[in-house]
N, C-alpha and C positions, 0 to 999 in steps of 0.2 A: 139538163141531165144531172148536173152537179147537185142541185137541191133535191132532186127526187130520190137519191140513194138512201139518205137517212130516213126518209119517210117510209120507204119500203122496209128498211131494217126494223123500225119500230113496229110496223104493221106485222112483220113476220113474228116478232116476239109475242105480240098480243094474240096472234092467231094460232101459235104452236102449242099443242097439248103438252108436249114434253117440257117445254119451257115453263108452263104453268105449274107442273108437278115439282120441278126443281125449285121454283120460287117458293112454293108452299113448304117444302122440306127445309129450306134455308130459314124460313120464318120460324118453323117449329124448333129448329136447333137453337136459334137465337133466343127463343122464349125459354126453352129448357135450360140453356146455359145461364140465363138470367136467374131462373129459379134456383139452380144448383148453387150459383154464386151467392145467392141470397141466404140459402140454408146452410151452406158448407162452413166448416170451421178451419181455421188456419193453425197448424201445429208447427212447433219448432223442434226438429230432431237433431241432437248432437250425436254424430256417428262417424267413426273413422277419422276423427280430428276435424270434421266439418260440421257446419250448422245448415240443415236443410229445411226449407219451408214446405209443408205438406198440406194441401187442401183436401179435406176429407168429409164425407157424409157419415162415416162410421160413428157408432155411439161409444165404443170403448177403444182404449189405446191398443189392445191386442188386435181388434178388427182392423184398425187403421194401419197398423204395421203389416198385417197379413195381406191387406189389399194393395200395399205399396209394392214397388218394384225393387226395393233395396235388398231383398233376400235375407230377411230376418229369420233366424233359426230358433227353435224352441229352447235350446241351451243358452242362447244369448241372454244377458242380464238386462232387464228393462226397468227403468225407474221414471215415473211411478209404475206400479205393477200393471200387468196387461188388462186387468179387470177395472181399471180406473176409468170413470166417465170422461169423455172428451169435452173440453171447454175451450172457448176461443183463446188463442195465445198460449196454450199449454206447452211447456217445454219437456221434452222426453230425452232421457239419457240412455243410450244403447251401448253396452259393452259387448263386443264381438267375442264369440267362442272360437277356439282353434280346433281344427280337425286333427286328430292323432290316431295312431294305430297301436294297439297293445297286443303283444304276443306272449302267451303263457307257456313256458317250457317247450316251445316249438310244437305244441299240441293244439292250442286254441288261439284264435285271433279275433280281436274286437276292433271295430271302427267306431269312433265316437267323437263328439265335440265337447269341449270343456272350457270354462273361463278361468280355470286355476292358473296361477302365475308360475308355479314351480313344478318340477317333476314329481316331487314327493306329494304335493297337494293333489296332483292329477291322479296319482296311483291310489290315494285314499278315496278320492271321488269315484273313480271307475270301479274300485273294489267293492264299494258299497252299492253302486248301481247295478253291477252284474253279479253280486254275491260271490266274489272270488276269494275273499279271505286273505288278501295279500298282507304279509307281516313286514315289520321294519327290518327283520334280518334277511329277508329274501333279497337276492342279488338282482341288480338292474344295470343295464349298460350305460346309464348316465348317473351322475351324482344326484341325489334327491334334492339338493339345493340348487341345481341348475335351473335356469330360466326355461320355461316351456315355450316352444315356438310351433308355428303351424306346420302340420304334416310330419311332426316328429314321430319316430317309430320307437316304442319302448319295448325292450325284451326283458321279461322277468323270469328268473329261474328260482323256483322254490328251494329254500335252504333246509338242511337237516342238521341235527345236533351231532357234533363229533368231539371226542375227547382227545386232547393233545398233551403229551408228556415229552419235554425236551429241555435240556440244559438245567435240570433240577427243578423245573417249574411244571405244575400241572394246571390245566385250564380246560374250559369247554368253549367251543365256538360254533358258529353256524355257517355252513358252506353249501352251495348248490352241489348236487352229486357230480363227482369228477373222480379221476384216478388219484391214488395217493401221491404220485409224483406231481400232478398238477396242483393238488392241495398244498403240498410243501412249497411250491413256487408261489402260490397265492398268498400263503402266510409268511413269505420271506424267510423260510428256513432253508439254509444251504447245507447240503450234505458233504461231509468230508469223504475222502477216498475209502476209508475203512469203516465209516459209520454204519450202524446196523439199524434197520427199520423193522418194526414188529409185523408189518403187513407188506405183501409184495407191492412194488411200485406201480404195477399195472392193475392193482385191485380197484374196482369201482366202489366208492364209499356207499355205505348204507347207514341208516340212523343208528346212533350209539356206538359206531365203530371207534376203536381206540388206536391212535397212531402214537407209538412210542419210539423215539429216536435215541439210540444209545451212541454217545460220542466215543469213538475208539481212537486212542492215540498210542503210538509206539515211539519210544525214545530209548536211546542208548546212553548209559551212564557208566562212569568209572567209579567204583566203590572200593575204599580201603577198609579192611577189617583186621582186627587183632587176631593173632593165633595164640591161644592160651598156652602158657608153658606147663610142663608136667612136673610133678614132684617125684623125686627119686629118693628112696630111703636106704640108708646103709646101716647094717647092724653095728652097734657100738657096745662097749663094755661098761654099761651102766644099767640100772634096774629097768625092767619092762614096766611101762606105764608112766614113767617120768616124762616131762615135756621133751619133744624133739629139740635137737641142737642144730641150728642152721649153719651149714657149711657154705652154701651159695644161695643167695636170695632168688635167683632166677629172674627172667624178664620175658614179656610177651614178644612174639614175632609180629610181622606185618605182611598182609596178603593184599594184592591188588587184583580186582576182578572187573572185567568189562561185561556189563549186563544189559540185555534188552528187556525193557519193561513194557508190558501191555496194560494200558489203563482204560477202564470203561467208566464213563462219567466221573473221571478223576480218581477212581479207586483201582488199585493194583489188582489184576486178576491173573497175571502170569509173569513169571520171571525166568529168563533163560540166560545162562552163563555162556558168553561167547568166547571168553578167554580169561585166564588167570595166571598169576605168577607170584612167586615169593619174593617180596622186597627185602624182608629181614627175617632170618631164621630165629625161632624162639630158643631161649637158653633155659635148660631145666633147673628147677630148684632142687638142691641136694641137701638132705638132712641126715643127721645121725639119730638112729632110733634105738632106744635101749633094748638089749637082748638078754641081759643078765637075769637069771632066775634063782640064783643062790647067793646068800651073803654069809659072811663069817663074823660072828660077834661073840666075844668072850671065850674064844676057843671052840665054839660050837657053830655048826653050819645050819642054816635055815633055808629051806626051799620055799618059794612063794610064786604066786600066779601074777600078781600085779603090785606095783608100788604106787602109793598116792601121797602127795604132799598135802598135809592137813594142818588146821589150826588146833593146837592142843592146850586144853586147860586142865586143872586138877581139882579134886574135891576129896573130903575125908568125912565119912559117915560110918565108922566102925559099928558092926552089929545090925545095921539096917538091911532091909531086903531090897533087892534090885527088881527091875521090871520083869525079870524071868523067875523071880522067887528065890534065887540063891543069895546068901549073905554077901554084903559088900566087903571086899578085901583087896589086898594088893593083887594086881593082874586082871582085875575086873574093870572094864572100860564101858562108857556109855557112847553110843553112836546113833546116827540117823539110819534106821533100818532100810530106807530106800537106797542108801549108798552102800552100807555094809550090813548084810543080813545078820540077825542075832544068832549067836552060836559060832560065828566065824573066828578061827584062830588067827592071831595077828602077832607081828613083831613091830614094836614102836621104838624107833631110834631114841636113845636117851632114857628109855623106860624099861624096855625088855619085853619078854613074851607076855601076851595078854589074850583075853577072850572077850568078844563083844557080847555082854550079857545085860546091859542096862541101856535105858534111854533117858532123855531129859527134854524139858520144854524148850530150852534154849539151844539144844543140840540139833542143828539143822544143816544139811548139806555136808560139806567137807570140814566138819568139826568133830573133835573127839575129846571126851572128858575122862581123865585118868584118876583112878582111886588111889589115894595115898594113905599111909598108915596113921599119919598125924596131920593135924591142921597146919602146923608150922611147915611141914613138908609141902603141903598143897600151896601155901602162900609162897613158899620159896620157889616152887615150879613156875608160878605166874602163867603167862601166855606165850607159847612158842610155835614156830613152824617146824613140823617134824615130818619125817618120811615114815609112812605106815605101810608095812609089807603084809599083804593079804595072802594067807597060806591056803 
């Protein structure tokens, strides 16, 4: 019995139709495998920090990777290129792309893969691929220099040009649309309690808006100012026109004021006096002023309108004609017509009655030239300061 069991088993295999089919299939598989192994090429793939051996019948690198189970994406970088012909022992470098999501102004969303290393490079890549026109000034929720990682979500807000004027400086900047208040916070501009802004804080910015910040400062100062003294004239018994005689020089007073100043960007725009007091009263200047209009000379009285102190010289040219055409004689004097009009009657102390009928090239201002009967008398007169009374 023991020896008969194997014989029956072998006999069963030989006589079973199913067994024959299985045997044939196995043989075909062995033959096919042998053929595949004979024709297949072995590739070395460096991916995800590992080196993988890949047996392939594909003719190009691209086909080999597509037919593999490693999940190679079109965005992945492959070296050598995907159209390279497969050769035995070929080494392939695969750089994986990262999946990311890009949101534009909360209006558009894009899902893509990229091999870029930084956020900035990825934005440039996706902008070109999707025709988005992303600019360097557009705002992103990450720094453009940040390292790009898988499944990162990038939010881009397109920027608009805005003019800024603050603290004496004017500039232009680019900001994503936001309220004026949010823009000031973004720009690091802190408002004082009384500062003024050219646009409402809740205004939503549009291109070319101008934000002007006026710094308003109020401060209280104590200011001391002089109170000018007044001049008081007292009539005195000397000729009208002669210099005043000072009795009391006078002095300024002093006033103290408490003032509230309002400054806009450092310039005073308003001044309000809160309080004031007199610290020192001013002292008036007192002078004596000539009131006399009549003089007595040689027993005769002469009325006059004004007395002038003048420099007097003398000349002698008997028989000559004066500027007014009358003959030169005693009592005819030369003057500056802008000071004393020609034809004016005068009385000159030390000389006597006279009439202004002549002029001279050197007679300018408060100068008078007196005609003498002789040359010796003219020399004897010399140059004097005299009082001239204009009648």
